[in-house]
All heavy atoms as a GROMACS GRO file, in nm:
protein
  583
    1GLU      N    1  -0.402  -0.189  -0.821
    1GLU     CA    2  -0.337  -0.069  -0.857
    1GLU      C    3  -0.435   0.053  -0.842
    1GLU      O    4  -0.399   0.158  -0.796
    1GLU     CB    5  -0.285  -0.076  -0.997
    1GLU     CG    6  -0.162  -0.165  -1.012
    1GLU     CD    7  -0.112  -0.170  -1.157
    1GLU    OE1    8  -0.151  -0.089  -1.240
    1GLU    OE2    9  -0.023  -0.258  -1.179
    2ALA      N   10  -0.560   0.030  -0.880
    2ALA     CA   11  -0.655   0.136  -0.869
    2ALA      C   12  -0.676   0.185  -0.729
    2ALA      O   13  -0.690   0.305  -0.703
    2ALA     CB   14  -0.788   0.096  -0.930
    3ILE      N   15  -0.678   0.090  -0.633
    3ILE     CA   16  -0.694   0.126  -0.491
    3ILE      C   17  -0.574   0.215  -0.449
    3ILE      O   18  -0.592   0.317  -0.383
    3ILE     CB   19  -0.708   0.001  -0.406
    3ILE    CG1   20  -0.842  -0.067  -0.435
    3ILE    CG2   21  -0.694   0.037  -0.256
    3ILE    CD1   22  -0.855  -0.206  -0.371
    4LEU      N   23  -0.454   0.173  -0.480
    4LEU     CA   24  -0.333   0.245  -0.441
    4LEU      C   25  -0.334   0.385  -0.503
    4LEU      O   26  -0.303   0.481  -0.434
    4LEU     CB   27  -0.210   0.169  -0.479
    4LEU     CG   28  -0.184   0.043  -0.400
    4LEU    CD1   29  -0.085  -0.049  -0.476
    4LEU    CD2   30  -0.131   0.076  -0.265
    5ARG      N   31  -0.365   0.395  -0.631
    5ARG     CA   32  -0.368   0.525  -0.701
    5ARG      C   33  -0.472   0.621  -0.642
    5ARG      O   34  -0.450   0.742  -0.642
    5ARG     CB   35  -0.390   0.504  -0.848
    5ARG     CG   36  -0.275   0.442  -0.921
    5ARG     CD   37  -0.303   0.438  -1.070
    5ARG     NE   38  -0.232   0.335  -1.142
    5ARG     CZ   39  -0.102   0.329  -1.163
    5ARG    NH1   40  -0.026   0.426  -1.116
    5ARG    NH2   41  -0.049   0.227  -1.225
    6ALA      N   42  -0.581   0.568  -0.594
    6ALA     CA   43  -0.691   0.653  -0.547
    6ALA      C   44  -0.680   0.687  -0.396
    6ALA      O   45  -0.763   0.762  -0.346
    6ALA     CB   46  -0.823   0.580  -0.571
    7THR      N   47  -0.581   0.634  -0.327
    7THR     CA   48  -0.574   0.653  -0.181
    7THR      C   49  -0.490   0.776  -0.147
    7THR      O   50  -0.370   0.782  -0.179
    7THR     CB   51  -0.512   0.526  -0.115
    7THR    OG1   52  -0.598   0.417  -0.148
    7THR    CG2   53  -0.507   0.546   0.035
    8PRO      N   54  -0.550   0.876  -0.080
    8PRO     CA   55  -0.473   0.992  -0.036
    8PRO      C   56  -0.360   0.948   0.058
    8PRO      O   57  -0.381   0.858   0.140
    8PRO     CB   58  -0.573   1.077   0.039
    8PRO     CG   59  -0.707   1.036  -0.016
    8PRO     CD   60  -0.689   0.889  -0.046
    9GLY      N   61  -0.245   1.004   0.041
    9GLY     CA   62  -0.130   0.973   0.124
    9GLY      C   63  -0.032   0.875   0.053
    9GLY      O   64   0.082   0.870   0.094
   10VAL      N   65  -0.080   0.806  -0.048
   10VAL     CA   66   0.004   0.723  -0.128
   10VAL      C   67   0.059   0.805  -0.244
   10VAL      O   68  -0.015   0.848  -0.332
   10VAL     CB   69  -0.073   0.602  -0.183
   10VAL    CG1   70   0.020   0.521  -0.278
   10VAL    CG2   71  -0.120   0.509  -0.073
   11GLU      N   72   0.188   0.837  -0.237
   11GLU     CA   73   0.250   0.920  -0.339
   11GLU      C   74   0.275   0.839  -0.468
   11GLU      O   75   0.264   0.892  -0.576
   11GLU     CB   76   0.382   0.982  -0.290
   11GLU     CG   77   0.360   1.073  -0.169
   11GLU     CD   78   0.278   1.195  -0.203
   11GLU    OE1   79   0.287   1.247  -0.317
   11GLU    OE2   80   0.200   1.237  -0.116
   12SER      N   81   0.322   0.717  -0.448
   12SER     CA   82   0.333   0.622  -0.558
   12SER      C   83   0.360   0.484  -0.494
   12SER      O   84   0.353   0.466  -0.371
   12SER     CB   85   0.456   0.662  -0.649
   12SER     OG   86   0.580   0.654  -0.576
   13PHE      N   87   0.384   0.388  -0.578
   13PHE     CA   88   0.413   0.250  -0.529
   13PHE      C   89   0.494   0.179  -0.636
   13PHE      O   90   0.501   0.217  -0.750
   13PHE     CB   91   0.282   0.175  -0.498
   13PHE     CG   92   0.189   0.165  -0.620
   13PHE    CD1   93   0.195   0.055  -0.702
   13PHE    CD2   94   0.097   0.264  -0.644
   13PHE    CE1   95   0.107   0.045  -0.811
   13PHE    CE2   96   0.009   0.258  -0.751
   13PHE     CZ   97   0.020   0.146  -0.838
   14HIS      N   98   0.557   0.070  -0.590
   14HIS     CA   99   0.638  -0.013  -0.684
   14HIS      C  100   0.651  -0.151  -0.625
   14HIS      O  101   0.609  -0.180  -0.517
   14HIS     CB  102   0.774   0.050  -0.706
   14HIS     CG  103   0.854   0.075  -0.583
   14HIS    ND1  104   0.949  -0.016  -0.534
   14HIS    CD2  105   0.853   0.175  -0.489
   14HIS    CE1  106   1.002   0.028  -0.421
   14HIS    NE2  107   0.942   0.149  -0.391
   15ASP      N  108   0.705  -0.241  -0.708
   15ASP     CA  109   0.726  -0.381  -0.670
   15ASP      C  110   0.600  -0.452  -0.624
   15ASP      O  111   0.594  -0.524  -0.528
   15ASP     CB  112   0.834  -0.394  -0.565
   15ASP     CG  113   0.972  -0.347  -0.614
   15ASP    OD1  114   0.995  -0.346  -0.737
   15ASP    OD2  115   1.057  -0.314  -0.532
   16LEU      N  116   0.488  -0.421  -0.694
   16LEU     CA  117   0.359  -0.483  -0.663
   16LEU      C  118   0.364  -0.624  -0.716
   16LEU      O  119   0.384  -0.650  -0.837
   16LEU     CB  120   0.246  -0.402  -0.727
   16LEU     CG  121   0.106  -0.468  -0.716
   16LEU    CD1  122   0.066  -0.478  -0.567
   16LEU    CD2  123   0.003  -0.385  -0.792
   17THR      N  124   0.344  -0.720  -0.625
   17THR     CA  125   0.338  -0.859  -0.667
   17THR      C  126   0.217  -0.925  -0.605
   17THR      O  127   0.173  -0.883  -0.495
   17THR     CB  128   0.463  -0.939  -0.627
   17THR    OG1  129   0.478  -0.930  -0.484
   17THR    CG2  130   0.587  -0.885  -0.698
   18THR      N  131   0.163  -1.026  -0.675
   18THR     CA  132   0.053  -1.101  -0.617
   18THR      C  133   0.085  -1.249  -0.633
   18THR      O  134   0.162  -1.288  -0.718
   18THR     CB  135  -0.076  -1.070  -0.691
   18THR    OG1  136  -0.067  -1.104  -0.830
   18THR    CG2  137  -0.115  -0.923  -0.674
   19ARG      N  138   0.023  -1.325  -0.541
   19ARG     CA  139   0.045  -1.471  -0.549
   19ARG      C  140  -0.085  -1.540  -0.511
   19ARG      O  141  -0.140  -1.506  -0.404
   19ARG     CB  142   0.160  -1.514  -0.460
   19ARG     CG  143   0.190  -1.660  -0.468
   19ARG     CD  144   0.311  -1.696  -0.386
   19ARG     NE  145   0.282  -1.671  -0.243
   19ARG     CZ  146   0.377  -1.645  -0.148
   19ARG    NH1  147   0.500  -1.630  -0.186
   19ARG    NH2  148   0.340  -1.630  -0.027
   20ALA      N  149  -0.133  -1.631  -0.588
   20ALA     CA  150  -0.252  -1.709  -0.556
   20ALA      C  151  -0.206  -1.831  -0.477
   20ALA      O  152  -0.086  -1.855  -0.462
   20ALA     CB  153  -0.319  -1.755  -0.686
   21GLY      N  154  -0.298  -1.903  -0.427
   21GLY     CA  155  -0.264  -2.024  -0.351
   21GLY      C  156  -0.358  -2.037  -0.230
   21GLY      O  157  -0.459  -1.972  -0.217
   22LYS      N  158  -0.314  -2.124  -0.139
   22LYS     CA  159  -0.394  -2.152  -0.018
   22LYS      C  160  -0.416  -2.019   0.060
   22LYS      O  161  -0.526  -1.990   0.106
   22LYS     CB  162  -0.323  -2.251   0.067
   22LYS     CG  163  -0.402  -2.297   0.185
   22LYS     CD  164  -0.332  -2.409   0.261
   22LYS     CE  165  -0.423  -2.454   0.376
   22LYS     NZ  166  -0.354  -2.568   0.447
   23VAL      N  167  -0.310  -1.938   0.070
   23VAL     CA  168  -0.323  -1.805   0.129
   23VAL      C  169  -0.272  -1.709   0.028
   23VAL      O  170  -0.149  -1.687   0.012
   23VAL     CB  171  -0.240  -1.791   0.262
   23VAL    CG1  172  -0.253  -1.653   0.322
   23VAL    CG2  173  -0.283  -1.899   0.364
   24PRO      N  174  -0.361  -1.644  -0.050
   24PRO     CA  175  -0.316  -1.547  -0.153
   24PRO      C  176  -0.246  -1.427  -0.088
   24PRO      O  177  -0.281  -1.390   0.027
   24PRO     CB  178  -0.445  -1.508  -0.223
   24PRO     CG  179  -0.559  -1.574  -0.153
   24PRO     CD  180  -0.508  -1.657  -0.044
   25HIS      N  181  -0.151  -1.371  -0.162
   25HIS     CA  182  -0.073  -1.258  -0.107
   25HIS      C  183  -0.079  -1.140  -0.206
   25HIS      O  184  -0.078  -1.164  -0.328
   25HIS     CB  185   0.076  -1.298  -0.092
   25HIS     CG  186   0.107  -1.377   0.026
   25HIS    ND1  187   0.069  -1.507   0.038
   25HIS    CD2  188   0.173  -1.344   0.140
   25HIS    CE1  189   0.112  -1.553   0.156
   25HIS    NE2  190   0.177  -1.454   0.218
   26VAL      N  191  -0.074  -1.022  -0.152
   26VAL     CA  192  -0.046  -0.900  -0.227
   26VAL      C  193   0.070  -0.832  -0.152
   26VAL      O  194   0.066  -0.818  -0.029
   26VAL     CB  195  -0.165  -0.804  -0.231
   26VAL    CG1  196  -0.131  -0.669  -0.293
   26VAL    CG2  197  -0.282  -0.869  -0.304
   27ASP      N  198   0.174  -0.802  -0.222
   27ASP     CA  199   0.291  -0.740  -0.161
   27ASP      C  200   0.330  -0.616  -0.239
   27ASP      O  201   0.336  -0.622  -0.363
   27ASP     CB  202   0.410  -0.840  -0.165
   27ASP     CG  203   0.528  -0.803  -0.079
   27ASP    OD1  204   0.530  -0.693  -0.026
   27ASP    OD2  205   0.616  -0.886  -0.068
   28VAL      N  206   0.351  -0.502  -0.171
   28VAL     CA  207   0.376  -0.377  -0.243
   28VAL      C  208   0.458  -0.286  -0.155
   28VAL      O  209   0.451  -0.282  -0.033
   28VAL     CB  210   0.243  -0.309  -0.283
   28VAL    CG1  211   0.158  -0.269  -0.163
   28VAL    CG2  212   0.264  -0.194  -0.376
   29ASP      N  213   0.546  -0.209  -0.219
   29ASP     CA  214   0.619  -0.098  -0.154
   29ASP      C  215   0.541   0.031  -0.180
   29ASP      O  216   0.519   0.064  -0.301
   29ASP     CB  217   0.760  -0.089  -0.211
   29ASP     CG  218   0.850  -0.203  -0.168
   29ASP    OD1  219   0.802  -0.294  -0.106
   29ASP    OD2  220   0.974  -0.194  -0.201
   30VAL      N  221   0.503   0.096  -0.077
   30VAL     CA  222   0.425   0.221  -0.085
   30VAL      C  223   0.515   0.340  -0.056
   30VAL      O  224   0.580   0.346   0.049
   30VAL     CB  225   0.306   0.216   0.012
   30VAL    CG1  226   0.223   0.341   0.007
   30VAL    CG2  227   0.217   0.091  -0.016
   31VAL      N  228   0.516   0.438  -0.143
   31VAL     CA  229   0.592   0.559  -0.125
   31VAL      C  230   0.504   0.665  -0.058
   31VAL      O  231   0.396   0.693  -0.108
   31VAL     CB  232   0.651   0.611  -0.258
   31VAL    CG1  233   0.728   0.739  -0.238
   31VAL    CG2  234   0.738   0.502  -0.321
   32VAL      N  235   0.552   0.716   0.056
   32VAL     CA  236   0.478   0.819   0.133
   32VAL      C  237   0.568   0.936   0.162
   32VAL      O  238   0.691   0.925   0.154
   32VAL     CB  239   0.423   0.758   0.263
   32VAL    CG1  240   0.324   0.647   0.236
   32VAL    CG2  241   0.535   0.707   0.354
   33ARG      N  242   0.510   1.048   0.199
   33ARG     CA  243   0.591   1.160   0.237
   33ARG      C  244   0.670   1.132   0.361
   33ARG      O  245   0.617   1.065   0.455
   33ARG     CB  246   0.501   1.284   0.260
   33ARG     CG  247   0.431   1.325   0.134
   33ARG     CD  248   0.396   1.475   0.134
   33ARG     NE  249   0.351   1.514   0.005
   33ARG     CZ  250   0.425   1.557  -0.094
   33ARG    NH1  251   0.557   1.564  -0.077
   33ARG    NH2  252   0.377   1.592  -0.210
   34PRO      N  253   0.797   1.170   0.371
   34PRO     CA  254   0.882   1.134   0.484
   34PRO      C  255   0.832   1.195   0.614
   34PRO      O  256   0.868   1.140   0.722
   34PRO     CB  257   1.020   1.186   0.446
   34PRO     CG  258   0.997   1.283   0.336
   34PRO     CD  259   0.871   1.247   0.266
   35GLU      N  260   0.757   1.297   0.615
   35GLU     CA  261   0.710   1.360   0.738
   35GLU      C  262   0.584   1.287   0.795
   35GLU      O  263   0.533   1.328   0.896
   35GLU     CB  264   0.684   1.510   0.718
   35GLU     CG  265   0.574   1.544   0.620
   35GLU     CD  266   0.621   1.563   0.477
   35GLU    OE1  267   0.741   1.529   0.445
   35GLU    OE2  268   0.536   1.603   0.394
   36MET      N  269   0.533   1.190   0.720
   36MET     CA  270   0.413   1.119   0.771
   36MET      C  271   0.447   1.051   0.909
   36MET      O  272   0.549   0.988   0.922
   36MET     CB  273   0.372   1.012   0.668
   36MET     CG  274   0.244   0.937   0.711
   36MET     SD  275   0.187   0.818   0.585
   36MET     CE  276   0.089   0.927   0.484
   37SER      N  277   0.355   1.072   1.001
   37SER     CA  278   0.376   1.011   1.134
   37SER      C  279   0.354   0.859   1.126
   37SER      O  280   0.289   0.807   1.036
   37SER     CB  281   0.282   1.072   1.234
   37SER     OG  282   0.149   1.030   1.209
   38ALA      N  283   0.408   0.795   1.227
   38ALA     CA  284   0.390   0.651   1.238
   38ALA      C  285   0.240   0.616   1.251
   38ALA      O  286   0.192   0.520   1.189
   38ALA     CB  287   0.466   0.595   1.358
   39ARG      N  288   0.166   0.696   1.325
   39ARG     CA  289   0.021   0.673   1.337
   39ARG      C  290  -0.048   0.688   1.206
   39ARG      O  291  -0.134   0.605   1.169
   39ARG     CB  292  -0.038   0.771   1.444
   39ARG     CG  293  -0.190   0.775   1.448
   39ARG     CD  294  -0.260   0.642   1.470
   39ARG     NE  295  -0.229   0.591   1.598
   39ARG     CZ  296  -0.262   0.467   1.639
   39ARG    NH1  297  -0.321   0.382   1.553
   39ARG    NH2  298  -0.233   0.419   1.753
   40ALA      N  299  -0.022   0.793   1.129
   40ALA     CA  300  -0.081   0.814   1.003
   40ALA      C  301  -0.048   0.697   0.905
   40ALA      O  302  -0.130   0.652   0.830
   40ALA     CB  303  -0.038   0.948   0.940
   41LEU      N  304   0.076   0.654   0.907
   41LEU     CA  305   0.120   0.540   0.824
   41LEU      C  306   0.045   0.418   0.858
   41LEU      O  307  -0.005   0.345   0.775
   41LEU     CB  308   0.271   0.523   0.827
   41LEU     CG  309   0.329   0.414   0.742
   41LEU    CD1  310   0.302   0.441   0.595
   41LEU    CD2  311   0.479   0.399   0.767
   42HIS      N  312   0.036   0.391   0.989
   42HIS     CA  313  -0.032   0.273   1.039
   42HIS      C  314  -0.180   0.276   0.992
   42HIS      O  315  -0.232   0.178   0.937
   42HIS     CB  316  -0.027   0.272   1.190
   42HIS     CG  317  -0.111   0.162   1.254
   42HIS    ND1  318  -0.069   0.032   1.260
   42HIS    CD2  319  -0.231   0.170   1.313
   42HIS    CE1  320  -0.163  -0.036   1.323
   42HIS    NE2  321  -0.262   0.044   1.358
   43ASP      N  322  -0.242   0.389   1.009
   43ASP     CA  323  -0.384   0.400   0.967
   43ASP      C  324  -0.400   0.389   0.814
   43ASP      O  325  -0.495   0.324   0.763
   43ASP     CB  326  -0.442   0.535   1.010
   43ASP     CG  327  -0.458   0.545   1.160
   43ASP    OD1  328  -0.448   0.440   1.230
   43ASP    OD2  329  -0.473   0.656   1.216
   44LEU      N  330  -0.306   0.444   0.737
   44LEU     CA  331  -0.308   0.430   0.594
   44LEU      C  332  -0.300   0.285   0.553
   44LEU      O  333  -0.381   0.235   0.473
   44LEU     CB  334  -0.189   0.508   0.534
   44LEU     CG  335  -0.169   0.492   0.382
   44LEU    CD1  336  -0.281   0.561   0.306
   44LEU    CD2  337  -0.034   0.549   0.340
   45PHE      N  338  -0.209   0.208   0.617
   45PHE     CA  339  -0.191   0.071   0.579
   45PHE      C  340  -0.313  -0.016   0.622
   45PHE      O  341  -0.352  -0.103   0.550
   45PHE     CB  342  -0.065   0.014   0.643
   45PHE     CG  343   0.061   0.044   0.563
   45PHE    CD1  344   0.060   0.135   0.458
   45PHE    CD2  345   0.182  -0.016   0.597
   45PHE    CE1  346   0.177   0.162   0.384
   45PHE    CE2  347   0.298   0.010   0.521
   45PHE     CZ  348   0.295   0.099   0.417
   46LEU      N  349  -0.372   0.020   0.737
   46LEU     CA  350  -0.491  -0.054   0.775
   46LEU      C  351  -0.607  -0.031   0.679
   46LEU      O  352  -0.679  -0.126   0.640
   46LEU     CB  353  -0.539  -0.010   0.914
   46LEU     CG  354  -0.461  -0.058   1.036
   46LEU    CD1  355  -0.517  -0.005   1.161
   46LEU    CD2  356  -0.462  -0.213   1.041
   47GLY      N  357  -0.622   0.092   0.631
   47GLY     CA  358  -0.724   0.123   0.533
   47GLY      C  359  -0.699   0.054   0.396
   47GLY      O  360  -0.793   0.002   0.337
   48LEU      N  361  -0.576   0.052   0.354
   48LEU     CA  362  -0.539  -0.013   0.227
   48LEU      C  363  -0.565  -0.165   0.239
   48LEU      O  364  -0.622  -0.223   0.149
   48LEU     CB  365  -0.394   0.008   0.194
   48LEU     CG  366  -0.358   0.148   0.138
   48LEU    CD1  367  -0.206   0.163   0.130
   48LEU    CD2  368  -0.418   0.162  -0.002
   49ARG      N  369  -0.524  -0.224   0.350
   49ARG     CA  370  -0.550  -0.367   0.368
   49ARG      C  371  -0.700  -0.396   0.360
   49ARG      O  372  -0.741  -0.491   0.292
   49ARG     CB  373  -0.491  -0.414   0.504
   49ARG     CG  374  -0.520  -0.562   0.524
   49ARG     CD  375  -0.458  -0.613   0.658
   49ARG     NE  376  -0.316  -0.604   0.649
   49ARG     CZ  377  -0.236  -0.536   0.736
   49ARG    NH1  378  -0.287  -0.471   0.835
   49ARG    NH2  379  -0.106  -0.534   0.719
   50ALA      N  380  -0.779  -0.318   0.430
   50ALA     CA  381  -0.924  -0.342   0.432
   50ALA      C  382  -0.986  -0.326   0.290
   50ALA      O  383  -1.071  -0.407   0.250
   50ALA     CB  384  -0.991  -0.244   0.528
   51GLN      N  385  -0.940  -0.228   0.214
   51GLN     CA  386  -0.988  -0.206   0.081
   51GLN      C  387  -0.951  -0.324  -0.015
   51GLN      O  388  -1.033  -0.373  -0.091
   51GLN     CB  389  -0.935  -0.078   0.020
   51GLN     CG  390  -0.998   0.045   0.083
   51GLN     CD  391  -0.938   0.166   0.019
   51GLN    OE1  392  -0.963   0.197  -0.097
   51GLN    NE2  393  -0.857   0.242   0.093
   52VAL      N  394  -0.827  -0.369  -0.002
   52VAL     CA  395  -0.782  -0.481  -0.086
   52VAL      C  396  -0.858  -0.609  -0.052
   52VAL      O  397  -0.907  -0.681  -0.140
   52VAL     CB  398  -0.631  -0.504  -0.076
   52VAL    CG1  399  -0.585  -0.636  -0.139
   52VAL    CG2  400  -0.554  -0.388  -0.136
   53GLN      N  401  -0.876  -0.633   0.079
   53GLN     CA  402  -0.947  -0.754   0.118
   53GLN      C  403  -1.096  -0.746   0.077
   53GLN      O  404  -1.153  -0.848   0.045
   53GLN     CB  405  -0.932  -0.775   0.270
   53GLN     CG  406  -0.789  -0.821   0.301
   53GLN     CD  407  -0.765  -0.829   0.451
   53GLN    OE1  408  -0.820  -0.756   0.530
   53GLN    NE2  409  -0.673  -0.917   0.490
   54ALA      N  410  -1.154  -0.630   0.083
   54ALA     CA  411  -1.293  -0.613   0.042
   54ALA      C  412  -1.309  -0.635  -0.111
   54ALA      O  413  -1.406  -0.692  -0.156
   54ALA     CB  414  -1.346  -0.475   0.078
   55GLU      N  415  -1.209  -0.592  -0.183
   55GLU     CA  416  -1.213  -0.609  -0.331
   55GLU      C  417  -1.182  -0.749  -0.373
   55GLU      O  418  -1.242  -0.801  -0.469
   55GLU     CB  419  -1.110  -0.516  -0.393
   55GLU     CG  420  -1.107  -0.516  -0.542
   55GLU     CD  421  -1.225  -0.452  -0.608
   55GLU    OE1  422  -1.295  -0.370  -0.549
   55GLU    OE2  423  -1.251  -0.486  -0.728
   56LEU      N  424  -1.092  -0.819  -0.307
   56LEU     CA  425  -1.048  -0.954  -0.347
   56LEU      C  426  -1.117  -1.060  -0.263
   56LEU      O  427  -1.209  -1.123  -0.304
   56LEU     CB  428  -0.899  -0.966  -0.343
   56LEU     CG  429  -0.822  -0.867  -0.432
   56LEU    CD1  430  -0.672  -0.881  -0.414
   56LEU    CD2  431  -0.857  -0.893  -0.577
   57GLU      N  432  -1.070  -1.073  -0.144
   57GLU     CA  433  -1.130  -1.168  -0.045
   57GLU      C  434  -1.065  -1.141   0.089
   57GLU      O  435  -0.948  -1.101   0.099
   57GLU     CB  436  -1.122  -1.313  -0.088
   57GLU     CG  437  -0.979  -1.364  -0.102
   57GLU     CD  438  -0.976  -1.508  -0.152
   57GLU    OE1  439  -1.004  -1.533  -0.269
   57GLU    OE2  440  -0.944  -1.594  -0.067
   58ALA      N  441  -1.138  -1.171   0.194
   58ALA     CA  442  -1.090  -1.143   0.331
   58ALA      C  443  -0.964  -1.220   0.368
   58ALA      O  444  -0.891  -1.174   0.452
   58ALA     CB  445  -1.201  -1.167   0.430
   59SER      N  446  -0.941  -1.334   0.303
   59SER     CA  447  -0.824  -1.417   0.342
   59SER      C  448  -0.692  -1.368   0.276
   59SER      O  449  -0.587  -1.421   0.308
   59SER     CB  450  -0.851  -1.563   0.308
   59SER     OG  451  -0.861  -1.579   0.168
   60VAL      N  452  -0.698  -1.271   0.188
   60VAL     CA  453  -0.578  -1.223   0.123
   60VAL      C  454  -0.484  -1.162   0.222
   60VAL      O  455  -0.525  -1.079   0.308
   60VAL     CB  456  -0.613  -1.118   0.016
   60VAL    CG1  457  -0.483  -1.050  -0.035
   60VAL    CG2  458  -0.688  -1.180  -0.098
   61ARG      N  459  -0.360  -1.206   0.221
   61ARG     CA  460  -0.258  -1.146   0.311
   61ARG      C  461  -0.195  -1.026   0.236
   61ARG      O  462  -0.143  -1.046   0.126
   61ARG     CB  463  -0.151  -1.250   0.342
   61ARG     CG  464  -0.053  -1.198   0.439
   61ARG     CD  465   0.028  -1.303   0.503
   61ARG     NE  466   0.114  -1.243   0.602
   61ARG     CZ  467   0.212  -1.298   0.658
   61ARG    NH1  468   0.245  -1.422   0.631
   61ARG    NH2  469   0.291  -1.235   0.743
   62VAL      N  470  -0.210  -0.910   0.295
   62VAL     CA  471  -0.157  -0.787   0.236
   62VAL      C  472  -0.035  -0.744   0.309
   62VAL      O  473  -0.038  -0.716   0.424
   62VAL     CB  474  -0.262  -0.676   0.236
   62VAL    CG1  475  -0.215  -0.553   0.163
   62VAL    CG2  476  -0.396  -0.727   0.172
   63LEU      N  477   0.081  -0.746   0.238
   63LEU     CA  478   0.209  -0.700   0.294
   63LEU      C  479   0.249  -0.570   0.232
   63LEU      O  480   0.252  -0.560   0.110
   63LEU     CB  481   0.312  -0.810   0.271
   63LEU     CG  482   0.278  -0.953   0.314
   63LEU    CD1  483   0.380  -1.050   0.265
   63LEU    CD2  484   0.269  -0.956   0.466
   64MET      N  485   0.285  -0.474   0.315
   64MET     CA  486   0.322  -0.345   0.260
   64MET      C  487   0.450  -0.295   0.330
   64MET      O  488   0.474  -0.324   0.450
   64MET     CB  489   0.213  -0.241   0.286
   64MET     CG  490   0.089  -0.269   0.201
   64MET     SD  491  -0.050  -0.162   0.248
   64MET     CE  492  -0.122  -0.259   0.384
   65HIS      N  493   0.535  -0.228   0.253
   65HIS     CA  494   0.657  -0.167   0.302
   65HIS      C  495   0.653  -0.020   0.270
   65HIS      O  496   0.619   0.012   0.158
   65HIS     CB  497   0.778  -0.235   0.240
   65HIS     CG  498   0.911  -0.168   0.272
   65HIS    ND1  499   0.974  -0.187   0.389
   65HIS    CD2  500   0.982  -0.083   0.198
   65HIS    CE1  501   1.084  -0.118   0.389
   65HIS    NE2  502   1.090  -0.051   0.274
   66ALA      N  503   0.690   0.063   0.363
   66ALA     CA  504   0.686   0.210   0.335
   66ALA      C  505   0.823   0.256   0.290
   66ALA      O  506   0.923   0.225   0.352
   66ALA     CB  507   0.643   0.284   0.464
   67ASP      N  508   0.825   0.331   0.184
   67ASP     CA  509   0.947   0.401   0.135
   67ASP      C  510   0.918   0.550   0.140
   67ASP      O  511   0.813   0.597   0.100
   67ASP     CB  512   0.976   0.364  -0.010
   67ASP     CG  513   1.035   0.220  -0.022
   67ASP    OD1  514   1.091   0.169   0.074
   67ASP    OD2  515   1.021   0.163  -0.128
   68PRO      N  516   1.015   0.631   0.186
   68PRO     CA  517   0.999   0.776   0.184
   68PRO      C  518   1.008   0.833   0.044
   68PRO      O  519   1.091   0.788  -0.034
   68PRO     CB  520   1.107   0.826   0.276
   68PRO     CG  521   1.216   0.725   0.265
   68PRO     CD  522   1.146   0.594   0.244
   69LEU      N  523   0.926   0.931   0.010
   69LEU     CA  524   0.938   1.002  -0.112
   69LEU      C  525   1.074   1.078  -0.118
   69LEU      O  526   1.104   1.149  -0.023
   69LEU     CB  527   0.824   1.104  -0.126
   69LEU     CG  528   0.814   1.184  -0.253
   69LEU    CD1  529   0.787   1.098  -0.371
   69LEU    CD2  530   0.708   1.289  -0.244
   70GLU      N  531   1.147   1.054  -0.221
   70GLU     CA  532   1.279   1.120  -0.238
   70GLU      C  533   1.258   1.270  -0.265
   70GLU      O  534   1.170   1.306  -0.340
   70GLU     CB  535   1.357   1.056  -0.348
   70GLU     CG  536   1.392   0.910  -0.322
   70GLU     CD  537   1.482   0.890  -0.204
   70GLU    OE1  538   1.574   0.974  -0.185
   70GLU    OE2  539   1.471   0.789  -0.133
   71PRO      N  540   1.342   1.354  -0.206
   71PRO     CA  541   1.334   1.500  -0.237
   71PRO      C  542   1.343   1.526  -0.387
   71PRO      O  543   1.424   1.464  -0.459
   71PRO     CB  544   1.457   1.558  -0.162
   71PRO     CG  545   1.492   1.455  -0.060
   71PRO     CD  546   1.455   1.322  -0.118
   72GLY      N  547   1.259   1.613  -0.432
   72GLY     CA  548   1.259   1.655  -0.575
   72GLY      C  549   1.183   1.560  -0.664
   72GLY      O  550   1.170   1.586  -0.783
   73ARG      N  551   1.125   1.453  -0.610
   73ARG     CA  552   1.046   1.357  -0.694
   73ARG      C  553   0.902   1.379  -0.664
   73ARG      O  554   0.861   1.429  -0.557
   73ARG     CB  555   1.090   1.216  -0.664
   73ARG     CG  556   1.235   1.196  -0.690
   73ARG     CD  557   1.282   1.058  -0.725
   73ARG     NE  558   1.178   0.974  -0.782
   73ARG     CZ  559   1.199   0.894  -0.885
   73ARG    NH1  560   1.313   0.898  -0.945
   73ARG    NH2  561   1.104   0.814  -0.927
   74HIS      N  562   0.818   1.334  -0.755
   74HIS     CA  563   0.675   1.343  -0.738
   74HIS      C  564   0.613   1.203  -0.747
   74HIS      O  565   0.675   1.114  -0.800
   74HIS     CB  566   0.614   1.429  -0.847
   74HIS     CG  567   0.671   1.570  -0.848
   74HIS    ND1  568   0.636   1.666  -0.754
   74HIS    CD2  569   0.761   1.629  -0.928
   74HIS    CE1  570   0.698   1.775  -0.779
   74HIS    NE2  571   0.780   1.759  -0.884
   75GLY      N  572   0.496   1.193  -0.690
   75GLY     CA  573   0.430   1.064  -0.691
   75GLY      C  574   0.376   1.026  -0.831
   75GLY      O  575   0.408   1.090  -0.929
   76ASN      N  576   0.291   0.919  -0.834
   76ASN     CA  577   0.235   0.875  -0.957
   76ASN      C  578   0.158   0.979  -1.028
   76ASN      O  579   0.080   1.046  -0.984
   76ASN     CB  580   0.143   0.752  -0.936
   76ASN     CG  581   0.220   0.625  -0.919
   76ASN    OD1  582   0.340   0.620  -0.941
   76ASN    ND2  583   0.154   0.522  -0.872
   0.00000   0.00000   0.00000
């Protein structure tokens, strides 16, 4: 959660789940501004994945889904 909250471009997030096991998983829906380009979103997700894997372990599978920020709402 701290990584997500501290990352510029992440307005908020929800449905964060983790699972331990042979291949540990982190799964999260990330809310971003709707005008964010596909390239910026791609780069954001690559950076998030790298930070999570550095914090936990390199074998963690990080799954992210982008949701657009709804008009009139604010991030975390």
